[in-house]
N, C-alpha and C positions, 0 to 999 in steps of 0.2 A: 570951411568944412561942410560936409554933407548935412549935418544936423542944423547948422545955421541957415543953409539953403532951404531946408524944409520949413524951419521956423519963419524965415523971411516970406515964404509963400503960403504961410498959415496952414501947414499940414503936420500931422503926427504919424510916425511909423508904428503901426499896431504891434508888429513883432518886437520892437524895442520896448514898448510899454508893457507887453506881456508875452514873453517867449513861449508860454504854454498854449497860446492860440495857434492851432495848426494852419498852415498856408498851403493851398492847392490852387494857385492863381491860374485858372484854366486858359485865359486868353494869352498867357505867356508861353503856351504850349499849343500843339495841334489837337489836343484832347478837348475840343469844344464844338459847338454846333456848326461853326463855320469851317471846321477842319483846317484852319489856317492860324498861324501865329500872329496875333494882333499886337501884343505888347513886346517890346524889345527884351525886357527882363521882368521877373516877378517881384512885385512889391504890394503891400497892403497899406496904403496911405489913406487917411481920413482927416477931415477937419478936427482940430483938437477936441472940441466938445463931443463930437460923434465918437471919436476914438476912445475917449475916457468912458463914455456910456457903454461902449461895446465891451471894454475890459470889465466893467462892473457886471454886465450880463454873464460874461465868462466865469467870473469869480463866484457868482450866485449858482451857476450850473455845477461848478466844481464841487460845491458842498454836497451835491447828490451824486457825485461820481461821473459827471458829464463834462463836456467842454465844447468849444466852438471850432469849426473848421471853415476857413474863408475860401470862397471861390472867386470873388471879385470885390474890389473896394473902389477907391477913386479911379476914374477912367478919364485921363486927359482928353480934351477935345480933339487933338490930332489922332488919338487912338479911336475915339468915337467915330471919326471920319473913316478910318480904316475899316471899322466894323460895318458902318453904313455902306461902304463901297462893296463889301462882300454880300451884305443882306439889306438892300435898300427897301425894306418893308417896315413901315411905321407900326405895324402890329407887333413886331418883335424887337425892333431897334429904333430908339429915338433919333430923329433926324438931328445931325450935329448942330445945325443953326438953332434949333429949339433947345438942345442940350438936355441931357438926362440928369437925374439926381446923382448918378455916378460921376458925372462931369463937374458936379458941385462939391464932390468929396463928402457927400452926405448919405450915400446909399451903399448897402452891402448885399452880396449874394453869399449865403452861408448855410451850413447845416450843423447838426449836433452830432458829436461823437461820444462813444462810451469811454470808460477809463483806459481802455487799450487802444484808443484812437480809431476805433471802427465806427464808420458812419451808421447812424440809426436809419431804419427803413422809413423813408418818407413817401413810398408809393411809386415814385418815378425818379429817374436820375435828375440831376441838375440840368437846367436848360432844356427840359422836355416840354415841347409846345403842344399841349392838348388838354382836354378837360380834366384828365386824371391829375394834372398838376394844380388845378384851380383850388383855392382854399375854401370855396363854398361847395366843393364836391364831397359829399359825405358818404358816397358809395365806395368806401374803402375799408379794409380791415381795421378793426378797433385799435390794434397796435400802431398802425400808421397814423390814424387820427390822433392818438395819444402823443406820438412823437412830434407831430406837427404842432399840437397844442403846447407841448413843452418848449419848442423853439419860439412860437409866437408869444407865449407869456413871458419868456425870459427877455425877449427883445422889447415888448411893449412896456414892461416894467421899468425900462431905462429910457423910454422916449422914442422908440422906433415904431413905425407903422408898416404893416405889410400891404401887399396888393392882391387883388382877387385872382389873377391869372398865374401867379408864380409863388409857390410855397416858400421859395428860398430868398425872395427879394424883400428887403426892408429899407425904409428911408427914415433918417433922423428928422424928427419934427421940431426940435428945439429952436431952430433959427433958420433964416434964409441965407444961403451962401451963394456967392457969385459963381458963374461958370469959370472954369480955369483951363488955361492952355499949358500949365506947368507940367513938363515931362520929367520924371525923376531920372537921375543919372544911373546908368548901368556900370557898375565897377566891381571892385573886389568885394565890397561889403554888401552881400546879399543874403 
C-alpha cells in the first residue's frame, strides 16, 4: 500500500496527519517562480518527526483562529534537479548534488491563514526574491511584521528555524536526515 511505501521510505503525509492544514503545493502547478510544473502531483510529505512538529504548530495556531497553508514540503532529488535545470542559480535554488533541506524531508515553505482560509499579509508573495521578503527587513507595515512574527514563533516553538532571505522557509532542527530520491506515487489518493 501507499502508506507502507511512505513508512518504508521514512516519510509521513501531512494531509493524512491533519487534514485541516491547507495545501497549495506550488511546484505541482505553473503558479511558481519558474512558471513550470516541477512536481508530477501535489503532496506534502515530511520526515515523521518534522511532520508531527508541524501538526503541533498548526494546532497551536488553531487555538487563536489561525492555521497553516503549505507551499512546499519534501522535494525529491529528481525534482530538485528539475528545479535546478530551470533556475541554475545557487542564490535561489540549492544545487541537487549538495541537496536542500527540502530534499531531506526537513524543510517547509508555508504561511498562516485566518479561520476562513485567507492568507495573512506577509508583505510579499511566496517565492518573492528581494529584500522585502527578508526576515531582517523591518521596513514593513506593523501588521506584516506581526504576521511574520506569528508564523516564526509558531514554527520555532516546535523546533523549526527560519532563514534570513525567505519569510516562508523553515527547516526542522531536531535531527539530520539523509537526502532522498524517493518520489511519491501519483494516483487516485491525492
